[in-house]
N, C-alpha and C positions, 0 to 999 in steps of 0.2 A: 530138532534142527536138521536141516538137510546137509548134504555133502559139502557144498560150497561154504555154508555158514560154519560148519564144523572146522573146515580148513582155516577160515578167517579167525575163528576163536583160538585155534591152536597157534596161529601166527602171533596173535595178540598176547597169548600166554607166554610164548617163547620170548617175546620182547620185554614183557614185564619181569620175567626171571632174569634176563640179561641185565636189565637196568638195576635190579636189586643186587646182583652179583658185582656190578661195577660200583656199588655204593651210592647210587643216585637216590635223591629224595623226591625228585619230580620226574614224571613221565608224561609226555604229550603224545597222544595217539590219534590218528585220523581213521575213522570208520566210514566206509562208503557203501551206500545202498542204491541200487537201481530202482527208479520209480516208474510206474506206469503213467501216473499223472500226479502233479503236485497239487491238483485242485481238490483232492479228497483227503479226509482225515482217516488215518489208518495206522496200524502198528508198523514200526520200521523193522521189517523182518531180519532177525539175527542180530541187530545192534544191541539190544538189551542183553542177549546171551553173551555177546562179546565183552560188554562192559562187566558182566558178572564174572567172566573168565579172568579178567585182569584183577578184579577185586578179590577173587579167590587166591591170588598170589600175595595178598596183604596190602594192596594199594587201595586208596579211597578216592572216589571221584569227587573232585573239588569244584571244577567249573566245566561248562560245556557250551559250545557255540555250534550253530548249524548254518550251512550255506547250500543253495541249490544251483545247479547249472544244467544247461541243455547242450547236448552233444549230438553228433550224427547218430550215435547209437541209442539215443533216448535221454531221459532225464536222470540226473544223479543228485543224491543228497549226501553231503559230507558232514559228519558230526566230529568236531574237534574236541577231544576230551583231555583235560588236565587232571592227572592223578597225583596224589601226594602220598608219601610214606615217611614215617618217623624212624 
């Protein structure tokens, strides 16, 4: 993982730890990826690693949804993940 993706994974890990400390059993987290084009099939760079970072804190991915948008800076994909913990 590159520097930016490492920082994003650390942010996700920090939020997962915080939610656990607060005694929460549900965590909803949004991961954003910049796309060159949405017309190709390709790995979502860093998203899998960020999900793994949250799951390493004891959370389990329960549901996921995705959305794409076009901005002045390019295309973005947002992956909204619902994690659960018992």
